[in-house]
TORKOL-4160 file (C-alpha; in steps of 0.2 Angstrom, whole numbers, padded with zeros to 4 digits, m for minus):
314
<pt num="1" X="m0092" Y="0253" Z="0240"/>
<pt num="2" X="m0102" Y="0257" Z="0223"/>
<pt num="3" X="m0112" Y="0245" Z="0213"/>
<pt num="4" X="m0101" Y="0239" Z="0198"/>
<pt num="5" X="m0107" Y="0244" Z="0180"/>
<pt num="6" X="m0118" Y="0233" Z="0170"/>
<pt num="7" X="m0104" Y="0226" Z="0159"/>
<pt num="8" X="m0091" Y="0223" Z="0173"/>
<pt num="9" X="m0107" Y="0212" Z="0181"/>
<pt num="10" X="m0110" Y="0203" Z="0167"/>
<pt num="11" X="m0092" Y="0197" Z="0166"/>
<pt num="12" X="m0092" Y="0192" Z="0184"/>
<pt num="13" X="m0110" Y="0183" Z="0182"/>
<pt num="14" X="m0104" Y="0175" Z="0167"/>
<pt num="15" X="m0086" Y="0170" Z="0177"/>
<pt num="16" X="m0096" Y="0163" Z="0191"/>
<pt num="17" X="m0108" Y="0152" Z="0180"/>
<pt num="18" X="m0092" Y="0146" Z="0169"/>
<pt num="19" X="m0099" Y="0154" Z="0153"/>
<pt num="20" X="m0093" Y="0165" Z="0141"/>
<pt num="21" X="m0098" Y="0185" Z="0145"/>
<pt num="22" X="m0107" Y="0187" Z="0128"/>
<pt num="23" X="m0110" Y="0202" Z="0118"/>
<pt num="24" X="m0126" Y="0210" Z="0117"/>
<pt num="25" X="m0134" Y="0211" Z="0102"/>
<pt num="26" X="m0145" Y="0199" Z="0088"/>
<pt num="27" X="m0134" Y="0182" Z="0085"/>
<pt num="28" X="m0126" Y="0181" Z="0067"/>
<pt num="29" X="m0138" Y="0172" Z="0054"/>
<pt num="30" X="m0152" Y="0177" Z="0042"/>
<pt num="31" X="m0159" Y="0195" Z="0037"/>
<pt num="32" X="m0158" Y="0205" Z="0053"/>
<pt num="33" X="m0173" Y="0216" Z="0059"/>
<pt num="34" X="m0171" Y="0234" Z="0064"/>
<pt num="35" X="m0182" Y="0243" Z="0075"/>
<pt num="36" X="m0184" Y="0262" Z="0072"/>
<pt num="37" X="m0194" Y="0275" Z="0083"/>
<pt num="38" X="m0200" Y="0294" Z="0078"/>
<pt num="39" X="m0213" Y="0306" Z="0076"/>
<pt num="40" X="m0221" Y="0306" Z="0058"/>
<pt num="41" X="m0217" Y="0322" Z="0049"/>
<pt num="42" X="m0224" Y="0317" Z="0033"/>
<pt num="43" X="m0233" Y="0299" Z="0024"/>
<pt num="44" X="m0238" Y="0293" Z="0007"/>
<pt num="45" X="m0240" Y="0275" Z="0003"/>
<pt num="46" X="m0221" Y="0272" Z="m0002"/>
<pt num="47" X="m0212" Y="0284" Z="0009"/>
<pt num="48" X="m0212" Y="0288" Z="0026"/>
<pt num="49" X="m0203" Y="0303" Z="0035"/>
<pt num="50" X="m0199" Y="0304" Z="0054"/>
<pt num="51" X="m0190" Y="0315" Z="0066"/>
<pt num="52" X="m0181" Y="0302" Z="0078"/>
<pt num="53" X="m0180" Y="0303" Z="0096"/>
<pt num="54" X="m0162" Y="0310" Z="0093"/>
<pt num="55" X="m0168" Y="0324" Z="0083"/>
<pt num="56" X="m0162" Y="0317" Z="0065"/>
<pt num="57" X="m0174" Y="0316" Z="0050"/>
<pt num="58" X="m0176" Y="0300" Z="0042"/>
<pt num="59" X="m0184" Y="0294" Z="0026"/>
<pt num="60" X="m0189" Y="0277" Z="0025"/>
<pt num="61" X="m0197" Y="0267" Z="0011"/>
<pt num="62" X="m0213" Y="0258" Z="0015"/>
<pt num="63" X="m0212" Y="0241" Z="0007"/>
<pt num="64" X="m0229" Y="0237" Z="m0004"/>
<pt num="65" X="m0233" Y="0222" Z="0009"/>
<pt num="66" X="m0230" Y="0233" Z="0025"/>
<pt num="67" X="m0246" Y="0235" Z="0037"/>
<pt num="68" X="m0249" Y="0248" Z="0051"/>
<pt num="69" X="m0259" Y="0247" Z="0066"/>
<pt num="70" X="m0265" Y="0263" Z="0075"/>
<pt num="71" X="m0279" Y="0257" Z="0087"/>
<pt num="72" X="m0285" Y="0245" Z="0074"/>
<pt num="73" X="m0278" Y="0241" Z="0055"/>
<pt num="74" X="m0273" Y="0255" Z="0045"/>
<pt num="75" X="m0264" Y="0259" Z="0027"/>
<pt num="76" X="m0249" Y="0266" Z="0032"/>
<pt num="77" X="m0253" Y="0281" Z="0021"/>
<pt num="78" X="m0267" Y="0285" Z="0033"/>
<pt num="79" X="m0258" Y="0287" Z="0050"/>
<pt num="80" X="m0260" Y="0304" Z="0055"/>
<pt num="81" X="m0243" Y="0316" Z="0053"/>
<pt num="82" X="m0239" Y="0319" Z="0073"/>
<pt num="83" X="m0240" Y="0300" Z="0075"/>
<pt num="84" X="m0228" Y="0293" Z="0088"/>
<pt num="85" X="m0222" Y="0277" Z="0078"/>
<pt num="86" X="m0211" Y="0262" Z="0081"/>
<pt num="87" X="m0207" Y="0251" Z="0064"/>
<pt num="88" X="m0200" Y="0237" Z="0060"/>
<pt num="89" X="m0187" Y="0238" Z="0045"/>
<pt num="90" X="m0178" Y="0226" Z="0033"/>
<pt num="91" X="m0163" Y="0227" Z="0022"/>
<pt num="92" X="m0151" Y="0237" Z="0032"/>
<pt num="93" X="m0166" Y="0246" Z="0041"/>
<pt num="94" X="m0172" Y="0257" Z="0027"/>
<pt num="95" X="m0187" Y="0248" Z="0022"/>
<pt num="96" X="m0203" Y="0247" Z="0032"/>
<pt num="97" X="m0214" Y="0233" Z="0033"/>
<pt num="98" X="m0223" Y="0235" Z="0051"/>
<pt num="99" X="m0229" Y="0252" Z="0059"/>
<pt num="100" X="m0236" Y="0253" Z="0075"/>
<pt num="101" X="m0242" Y="0271" Z="0079"/>
<pt num="102" X="m0245" Y="0278" Z="0097"/>
<pt num="103" X="m0246" Y="0260" Z="0105"/>
<pt num="104" X="m0245" Y="0258" Z="0122"/>
<pt num="105" X="m0246" Y="0244" Z="0135"/>
<pt num="106" X="m0255" Y="0245" Z="0151"/>
<pt num="107" X="m0250" Y="0230" Z="0165"/>
<pt num="108" X="m0253" Y="0231" Z="0182"/>
<pt num="109" X="m0265" Y="0225" Z="0197"/>
<pt num="110" X="m0282" Y="0233" Z="0197"/>
<pt num="111" X="m0284" Y="0248" Z="0210"/>
<pt num="112" X="m0301" Y="0253" Z="0205"/>
<pt num="113" X="m0315" Y="0253" Z="0191"/>
<pt num="114" X="m0325" Y="0268" Z="0188"/>
<pt num="115" X="m0340" Y="0272" Z="0175"/>
<pt num="116" X="m0354" Y="0263" Z="0167"/>
<pt num="117" X="m0349" Y="0264" Z="0148"/>
<pt num="118" X="m0332" Y="0269" Z="0146"/>
<pt num="119" X="m0323" Y="0263" Z="0161"/>
<pt num="120" X="m0309" Y="0272" Z="0170"/>
<pt num="121" X="m0297" Y="0259" Z="0178"/>
<pt num="122" X="m0282" Y="0263" Z="0189"/>
<pt num="123" X="m0269" Y="0252" Z="0188"/>
<pt num="124" X="m0254" Y="0250" Z="0201"/>
<pt num="125" X="m0240" Y="0246" Z="0190"/>
<pt num="126" X="m0228" Y="0240" Z="0203"/>
<pt num="127" X="m0215" Y="0251" Z="0213"/>
<pt num="128" X="m0204" Y="0255" Z="0200"/>
<pt num="129" X="m0217" Y="0261" Z="0188"/>
<pt num="130" X="m0232" Y="0271" Z="0198"/>
<pt num="131" X="m0251" Y="0271" Z="0197"/>
<pt num="132" X="m0257" Y="0273" Z="0180"/>
<pt num="133" X="m0275" Y="0277" Z="0172"/>
<pt num="134" X="m0282" Y="0269" Z="0158"/>
<pt num="135" X="m0300" Y="0272" Z="0150"/>
<pt num="136" X="m0307" Y="0256" Z="0142"/>
<pt num="137" X="m0320" Y="0263" Z="0129"/>
<pt num="138" X="m0338" Y="0256" Z="0127"/>
<pt num="139" X="m0335" Y="0247" Z="0110"/>
<pt num="140" X="m0319" Y="0237" Z="0118"/>
<pt num="141" X="m0326" Y="0234" Z="0136"/>
<pt num="142" X="m0333" Y="0217" Z="0130"/>
<pt num="143" X="m0318" Y="0211" Z="0122"/>
<pt num="144" X="m0306" Y="0215" Z="0137"/>
<pt num="145" X="m0318" Y="0210" Z="0149"/>
<pt num="146" X="m0322" Y="0190" Z="0141"/>
<pt num="147" X="m0301" Y="0190" Z="0144"/>
<pt num="148" X="m0302" Y="0198" Z="0162"/>
<pt num="149" X="m0317" Y="0188" Z="0171"/>
<pt num="150" X="m0310" Y="0194" Z="0187"/>
<pt num="151" X="m0313" Y="0213" Z="0183"/>
<pt num="152" X="m0311" Y="0220" Z="0200"/>
<pt num="153" X="m0297" Y="0227" Z="0212"/>
<pt num="154" X="m0283" Y="0216" Z="0217"/>
<pt num="155" X="m0283" Y="0206" Z="0201"/>
<pt num="156" X="m0269" Y="0209" Z="0187"/>
<pt num="157" X="m0274" Y="0218" Z="0172"/>
<pt num="158" X="m0264" Y="0217" Z="0154"/>
<pt num="159" X="m0270" Y="0226" Z="0139"/>
<pt num="160" X="m0265" Y="0236" Z="0122"/>
<pt num="161" X="m0271" Y="0252" Z="0116"/>
<pt num="162" X="m0266" Y="0268" Z="0110"/>
<pt num="163" X="m0261" Y="0285" Z="0117"/>
<pt num="164" X="m0273" Y="0298" Z="0112"/>
<pt num="165" X="m0275" Y="0316" Z="0119"/>
<pt num="166" X="m0265" Y="0312" Z="0133"/>
<pt num="167" X="m0275" Y="0297" Z="0139"/>
<pt num="168" X="m0271" Y="0278" Z="0138"/>
<pt num="169" X="m0286" Y="0268" Z="0129"/>
<pt num="170" X="m0286" Y="0251" Z="0131"/>
<pt num="171" X="m0292" Y="0242" Z="0116"/>
<pt num="172" X="m0287" Y="0224" Z="0115"/>
<pt num="173" X="m0284" Y="0212" Z="0130"/>
<pt num="174" X="m0264" Y="0206" Z="0130"/>
<pt num="175" X="m0267" Y="0190" Z="0139"/>
<pt num="176" X="m0281" Y="0181" Z="0147"/>
<pt num="177" X="m0280" Y="0186" Z="0166"/>
<pt num="178" X="m0273" Y="0173" Z="0177"/>
<pt num="179" X="m0287" Y="0168" Z="0190"/>
<pt num="180" X="m0278" Y="0172" Z="0206"/>
<pt num="181" X="m0275" Y="0188" Z="0215"/>
<pt num="182" X="m0261" Y="0197" Z="0211"/>
<pt num="183" X="m0253" Y="0194" Z="0228"/>
<pt num="184" X="m0257" Y="0176" Z="0227"/>
<pt num="185" X="m0243" Y="0169" Z="0212"/>
<pt num="186" X="m0242" Y="0151" Z="0211"/>
<pt num="187" X="m0225" Y="0144" Z="0216"/>
<pt num="188" X="m0214" Y="0136" Z="0203"/>
<pt num="189" X="m0212" Y="0117" Z="0201"/>
<pt num="190" X="m0198" Y="0113" Z="0213"/>
<pt num="191" X="m0191" Y="0099" Z="0203"/>
<pt num="192" X="m0186" Y="0111" Z="0191"/>
<pt num="193" X="m0182" Y="0128" Z="0200"/>
<pt num="194" X="m0168" Y="0134" Z="0193"/>
<pt num="195" X="m0159" Y="0119" Z="0187"/>
<pt num="196" X="m0162" Y="0120" Z="0168"/>
<pt num="197" X="m0150" Y="0127" Z="0156"/>
<pt num="198" X="m0162" Y="0136" Z="0145"/>
<pt num="199" X="m0180" Y="0140" Z="0152"/>
<pt num="200" X="m0195" Y="0140" Z="0142"/>
<pt num="201" X="m0209" Y="0153" Z="0144"/>
<pt num="202" X="m0217" Y="0170" Z="0138"/>
<pt num="203" X="m0208" Y="0184" Z="0133"/>
<pt num="204" X="m0219" Y="0200" Z="0133"/>
<pt num="205" X="m0214" Y="0218" Z="0131"/>
<pt num="206" X="m0218" Y="0235" Z="0141"/>
<pt num="207" X="m0218" Y="0254" Z="0134"/>
<pt num="208" X="m0209" Y="0260" Z="0152"/>
<pt num="209" X="m0192" Y="0258" Z="0144"/>
<pt num="210" X="m0182" Y="0272" Z="0139"/>
<pt num="211" X="m0183" Y="0277" Z="0119"/>
<pt num="212" X="m0173" Y="0266" Z="0108"/>
<pt num="213" X="m0168" Y="0255" Z="0123"/>
<pt num="214" X="m0164" Y="0237" Z="0121"/>
<pt num="215" X="m0164" Y="0226" Z="0137"/>
<pt num="216" X="m0176" Y="0217" Z="0148"/>
<pt num="217" X="m0184" Y="0217" Z="0166"/>
<pt num="218" X="m0182" Y="0202" Z="0174"/>
<pt num="219" X="m0193" Y="0195" Z="0189"/>
<pt num="220" X="m0181" Y="0185" Z="0198"/>
<pt num="221" X="m0168" Y="0198" Z="0204"/>
<pt num="222" X="m0160" Y="0199" Z="0220"/>
<pt num="223" X="m0170" Y="0211" Z="0232"/>
<pt num="224" X="m0153" Y="0218" Z="0239"/>
<pt num="225" X="m0148" Y="0221" Z="0221"/>
<pt num="226" X="m0165" Y="0230" Z="0216"/>
<pt num="227" X="m0169" Y="0237" Z="0233"/>
<pt num="228" X="m0187" Y="0229" Z="0228"/>
<pt num="229" X="m0196" Y="0220" Z="0241"/>
<pt num="230" X="m0208" Y="0212" Z="0227"/>
<pt num="231" X="m0193" Y="0205" Z="0217"/>
<pt num="232" X="m0190" Y="0187" Z="0215"/>
<pt num="233" X="m0208" Y="0180" Z="0212"/>
<pt num="234" X="m0211" Y="0168" Z="0196"/>
<pt num="235" X="m0219" Y="0153" Z="0194"/>
<pt num="236" X="m0208" Y="0148" Z="0180"/>
<pt num="237" X="m0192" Y="0142" Z="0190"/>
<pt num="238" X="m0181" Y="0156" Z="0185"/>
<pt num="239" X="m0164" Y="0157" Z="0194"/>
<pt num="240" X="m0160" Y="0174" Z="0203"/>
<pt num="241" X="m0149" Y="0185" Z="0192"/>
<pt num="242" X="m0141" Y="0204" Z="0194"/>
<pt num="243" X="m0144" Y="0219" Z="0184"/>
<pt num="244" X="m0132" Y="0218" Z="0170"/>
<pt num="245" X="m0134" Y="0200" Z="0168"/>
<pt num="246" X="m0136" Y="0196" Z="0148"/>
<pt num="247" X="m0149" Y="0185" Z="0144"/>
<pt num="248" X="m0149" Y="0174" Z="0127"/>
<pt num="249" X="m0168" Y="0175" Z="0122"/>
<pt num="250" X="m0175" Y="0165" Z="0107"/>
<pt num="251" X="m0191" Y="0168" Z="0099"/>
<pt num="252" X="m0196" Y="0151" Z="0096"/>
<pt num="253" X="m0210" Y="0157" Z="0083"/>
<pt num="254" X="m0198" Y="0165" Z="0073"/>
<pt num="255" X="m0182" Y="0157" Z="0076"/>
<pt num="256" X="m0172" Y="0174" Z="0080"/>
<pt num="257" X="m0162" Y="0176" Z="0095"/>
<pt num="258" X="m0153" Y="0189" Z="0106"/>
<pt num="259" X="m0141" Y="0194" Z="0120"/>
<pt num="260" X="m0151" Y="0206" Z="0129"/>
<pt num="261" X="m0145" Y="0215" Z="0145"/>
<pt num="262" X="m0156" Y="0215" Z="0160"/>
<pt num="263" X="m0159" Y="0233" Z="0164"/>
<pt num="264" X="m0174" Y="0233" Z="0176"/>
<pt num="265" X="m0184" Y="0226" Z="0188"/>
<pt num="266" X="m0199" Y="0213" Z="0181"/>
<pt num="267" X="m0207" Y="0212" Z="0198"/>
<pt num="268" X="m0225" Y="0214" Z="0189"/>
<pt num="269" X="m0222" Y="0203" Z="0175"/>
<pt num="270" X="m0217" Y="0189" Z="0186"/>
<pt num="271" X="m0236" Y="0189" Z="0194"/>
<pt num="272" X="m0242" Y="0183" Z="0178"/>
<pt num="273" X="m0243" Y="0164" Z="0179"/>
<pt num="274" X="m0251" Y="0163" Z="0159"/>
<pt num="275" X="m0246" Y="0155" Z="0144"/>
<pt num="276" X="m0242" Y="0162" Z="0125"/>
<pt num="277" X="m0251" Y="0154" Z="0112"/>
<pt num="278" X="m0244" Y="0161" Z="0098"/>
<pt num="279" X="m0236" Y="0149" Z="0088"/>
<pt num="280" X="m0239" Y="0134" Z="0100"/>
<pt num="281" X="m0243" Y="0134" Z="0119"/>
<pt num="282" X="m0228" Y="0139" Z="0130"/>
<pt num="283" X="m0226" Y="0133" Z="0147"/>
<pt num="284" X="m0233" Y="0145" Z="0162"/>
<pt num="285" X="m0224" Y="0161" Z="0166"/>
<pt num="286" X="m0216" Y="0177" Z="0161"/>
<pt num="287" X="m0197" Y="0175" Z="0159"/>
<pt num="288" X="m0193" Y="0191" Z="0152"/>
<pt num="289" X="m0201" Y="0207" Z="0148"/>
<pt num="290" X="m0193" Y="0216" Z="0134"/>
<pt num="291" X="m0191" Y="0233" Z="0127"/>
<pt num="292" X="m0202" Y="0237" Z="0113"/>
<pt num="293" X="m0185" Y="0238" Z="0102"/>
<pt num="294" X="m0178" Y="0221" Z="0108"/>
<pt num="295" X="m0195" Y="0214" Z="0105"/>
<pt num="296" X="m0198" Y="0221" Z="0088"/>
<pt num="297" X="m0181" Y="0215" Z="0083"/>
<pt num="298" X="m0182" Y="0197" Z="0090"/>
<pt num="299" X="m0200" Y="0196" Z="0077"/>
<pt num="300" X="m0211" Y="0202" Z="0091"/>
<pt num="301" X="m0229" Y="0209" Z="0083"/>
<pt num="302" X="m0233" Y="0222" Z="0099"/>
<pt num="303" X="m0252" Y="0220" Z="0096"/>
<pt num="304" X="m0251" Y="0202" Z="0100"/>
<pt num="305" X="m0243" Y="0205" Z="0116"/>
<pt num="306" X="m0232" Y="0190" Z="0117"/>
<pt num="307" X="m0221" Y="0177" Z="0108"/>
<pt num="308" X="m0216" Y="0159" Z="0116"/>
<pt num="309" X="m0197" Y="0161" Z="0121"/>
<pt num="310" X="m0183" Y="0152" Z="0128"/>
<pt num="311" X="m0170" Y="0159" Z="0138"/>
<pt num="312" X="m0152" Y="0155" Z="0143"/>
<pt num="313" X="m0139" Y="0165" Z="0150"/>
<pt num="314" X="m0128" Y="0175" Z="0139"/>
């Protein structure tokens, strides 16, 4: 017997939990944000022309207050043609207020570190994402190692940077490194495990989703459901869910909410028992790892790496 579709699973899960099955997408109210991705064909201080992943050309207005990031803060007009951009747009998606160019995030367990000035780090990014090599330029190494005091094999690593000439350069720490080895995640508080209707913690993002995908990776998936022996680890007291469940994700900092489908296993995110300090200090634990589109449309800033979140079940 085959697996039911994602939509069917969502309806079944909602029925079992006594909830409405919900509809994916942002909740009503306020001005909606739209994520837009593509390759820069031309850019000026007031206009950006991109080719979307689907091959269509889009001409978008750049707001006077818009900012950009390309390894460092930049004027939008200074972004190079050919850059891959993710942008946040207002007003029916036609006015750009924020641009991130060639931005990547590298999250995993350190396997090896080589080099003296520029460092080359090999990471195990989990059973679904494989190994990844990242270069830490000398100018960024001090900033990263201050936030990664256990800079050695077996410990977790999470950084934000840029893709350049086929390499991933880590430039900013995405988090303060947890003090324990990746295999030694603290257990959740037993009194709360799986009992709250809404759970608070950290929402992060990953660039390992498909282009333009809206969805989340979730740590506490049934191992039989994912075929992943590393699933089901979290210090946040999350309930078990199935792929296709709908999470109501609320960005506490911006008060934006969206119903986001669980589309992937978040077994690496579940190993981070850290906090987000974006607008206040969140409880420990990553409760959802969002696709860049979902993260940006909830008001998240890619370079900041997280926002304080609450999740409920859709």
